[in-house]
C-alpha positions as CSV (number, residue, x, y, z in Angstrom):
1,X,-86.3,53.6,9.9
2,X,-87.3,50.5,7.2
3,X,-90.4,49.6,9.3
4,X,-92.4,52.7,8.3
5,X,-93.7,52.7,5.1
6,X,-91.4,55.1,3.1
7,X,-92.8,57.8,0.6
8,X,-92.8,56.4,-3.0
9,X,-93.6,58.1,-6.1
10,X,-96.0,56.7,-8.6
11,X,-93.3,55.4,-11.2
12,X,-91.2,53.7,-8.5
13,X,-89.9,50.3,-9.9
14,X,-90.5,47.4,-7.4
15,X,-88.3,44.3,-6.3
16,X,-88.8,42.0,-3.5
17,X,-86.9,39.7,-1.8
18,X,-87.3,35.8,-1.1
19,X,-85.7,32.7,-0.2
20,X,-82.4,34.5,-1.5
21,X,-83.5,35.6,-4.7
22,X,-84.8,39.0,-6.1
23,X,-88.5,38.8,-7.9
24,X,-86.8,40.2,-10.8
25,X,-83.6,40.3,-12.6
26,X,-84.0,42.7,-14.6
27,X,-85.5,46.4,-13.9
28,X,-85.6,49.5,-16.4
29,X,-85.6,53.2,-15.7
30,X,-85.9,56.4,-17.4
31,X,-82.3,58.0,-18.3
32,X,-81.1,61.4,-16.7
33,X,-84.1,61.6,-14.0
34,X,-83.9,60.3,-10.3
35,X,-86.2,57.6,-9.8
36,X,-87.0,55.0,-7.1
37,X,-86.6,51.5,-6.4
38,X,-89.3,50.0,-3.6
39,X,-87.6,47.3,-2.1
40,X,-89.4,44.8,0.2
41,X,-87.7,41.9,2.0
42,X,-90.0,38.7,2.7
43,X,-88.0,36.4,4.1
44,X,-85.4,36.3,7.3
45,X,-82.3,37.3,5.5
46,X,-80.4,40.5,5.1
47,X,-81.0,42.2,2.0
48,X,-80.1,45.3,0.5
49,X,-80.1,46.5,-3.4
50,X,-76.8,47.8,-4.4
51,X,-76.3,49.7,-8.2
52,X,-72.9,49.3,-9.9
53,X,-71.5,50.6,-13.2
54,X,-70.9,46.6,-14.4
55,X,-70.9,43.1,-13.1
56,X,-67.2,43.7,-11.7
57,X,-69.0,45.7,-8.8
58,X,-66.0,48.1,-8.9
59,X,-67.6,51.4,-9.4
60,X,-70.9,52.6,-6.9
61,X,-73.7,53.9,-8.4
62,X,-75.8,53.6,-5.1
63,X,-74.7,51.2,-2.1
64,X,-77.3,51.3,0.9
65,X,-76.9,49.5,4.1
66,X,-78.3,45.8,4.2
67,X,-81.4,45.2,6.3
68,X,-83.4,42.6,7.6
69,X,-87.4,42.0,8.0
70,X,-89.8,42.2,7.1
71,X,-89.7,45.9,5.4
72,X,-90.2,48.1,3.1
73,X,-87.7,50.9,1.9
74,X,-87.3,53.3,-1.0
75,X,-84.2,54.2,-2.7
76,X,-83.7,57.0,-4.1
77,X,-81.5,56.8,-6.9
78,X,-80.0,59.5,-8.3
79,X,-80.4,60.0,-12.4
80,X,-78.0,57.6,-14.3
81,X,-77.4,58.2,-18.2
82,X,-78.5,55.7,-20.9
83,X,-76.9,52.4,-20.3
84,X,-76.7,49.0,-19.2
85,X,-75.7,48.8,-15.0
86,X,-75.4,45.9,-12.5
87,X,-77.5,45.2,-9.5
88,X,-76.8,42.5,-6.6
89,X,-77.4,42.3,-3.1
90,X,-74.5,42.6,-1.4
91,X,-74.6,40.4,0.9
92,X,-75.8,37.5,-1.2
93,X,-73.9,38.6,-4.4
94,X,-75.7,35.7,-6.3
95,X,-78.4,37.7,-6.2
96,X,-77.9,39.9,-9.0
97,X,-79.6,41.7,-12.7
98,X,-79.4,44.1,-14.6
99,X,-80.8,47.6,-14.7
100,X,-81.3,49.2,-18.1
101,X,-81.2,53.2,-18.2
102,X,-82.8,54.9,-21.5
């Protein structure tokens, strides 16, 4: 239920969606450790944060269902190996960025 305040770890990454744009196009996470991305939607559109191996979006790492506002969710991301990953909103693919894991 996205209307409840999610349980967030102290090291959670944070990203917001406003005006069909993410608040950042770059996220950094530690390698080989699970982490959280806290995602807050501040406009009326449907959004998600989906992580892919690269910008082709062919290989999913984490894809959650889009939701709308106003809401905050915490995504539990599994441990990832070092590298650069791609994230986007699947509803608005122009909303995208890179996730650096290292």
